[in-house]
C-alpha positions in Angstrom: -7.8 299.9 388.2 -10.7 297.3 387.5 -10.6 295.8 383.9 -13.8 297.6 383.0 -12.6 301.1 383.8 -9.4 300.2 381.7 -11.3 299.3 378.7 -13.4 302.2 378.8 -10.5 304.4 379.3 -8.7 302.8 376.2 -11.8 303.1 374.0 -12.3 306.7 374.9 -8.5 307.6 374.6 -8.5 305.7 371.3 -11.8 307.4 370.1 -10.1 311.0 370.9 -6.8 309.7 369.1 -8.4 308.6 366.0 -10.5 311.8 365.9 -7.2 313.9 366.2 -5.8 311.9 363.3 -9.0 312.6 361.2 -8.8 316.3 361.8 -5.1 316.3 360.6 -6.3 315.2 357.0 -9.9 316.3 356.7 -10.2 315.8 352.9 -9.2 311.9 353.2 -11.1 311.5 356.4 -14.2 312.9 354.7 -14.3 310.4 351.8 -13.5 307.7 354.2 -16.3 308.5 356.4 -18.6 308.8 353.6 -17.9 305.3 352.3 -18.2 303.8 355.7 -21.5 305.5 356.0 -22.7 304.2 352.6 -21.7 300.6 353.8 -24.3 301.0 356.7 -27.0 301.2 354.3 -26.3 298.4 351.8 -28.4 295.4 352.7 -26.2 292.2 352.2 -26.9 289.9 349.4 -27.7 287.0 351.6 -30.2 289.0 353.6 -33.2 286.7 352.6 -36.6 287.6 351.4 -39.0 289.9 353.0 -38.8 293.2 354.8 -38.0 291.8 358.3 -35.1 289.6 357.0 -33.6 292.6 355.1 -33.9 294.7 358.4 -32.3 292.0 360.3 -29.4 291.6 358.2 -28.9 295.4 358.1 -29.0 295.5 362.0 -26.3 292.7 361.9 -24.2 295.0 359.6 -24.7 297.9 362.0 -23.6 295.6 365.1 -20.6 294.4 363.1 -19.6 297.9 362.1 -20.1 299.2 365.6 -18.1 296.3 367.2 -15.3 296.9 364.9 -15.3 300.6 365.6 -15.2 300.2 369.2 -12.4 297.3 368.9 -10.4 299.8 366.8 -10.7 302.5 369.1 -9.6 300.2 372.0 -6.7 299.1 370.2 -5.7 302.5 369.4 -6.1 303.4 373.1 -3.9 300.5 374.3 -1.2 301.4 371.7 -1.2 305.1 372.8 -0.9 304.3 376.6 1.6 301.5 375.9 3.7 304.2 374.0 3.3 306.4 377.1 4.6 303.8 379.3 8.1 303.2 377.7 
């Protein structure tokens, strides 16, 4: 299978696995989600002056959080598929 397809499958599988884990403990998951969403709207202190600089810094936060989420889903998916191979 091409690497792109393997990565896509691992991310999708990891997202499904993480969702299932969240469903198993909804109270803990809800508070964690609210904390993570709050972080998306906190402008970094080193954002600079002006509206444009603050928006650019906030966009950077969103990109970082998004990349982190995709990577964690990919890692979870890869672990899940590795466990199934054994």
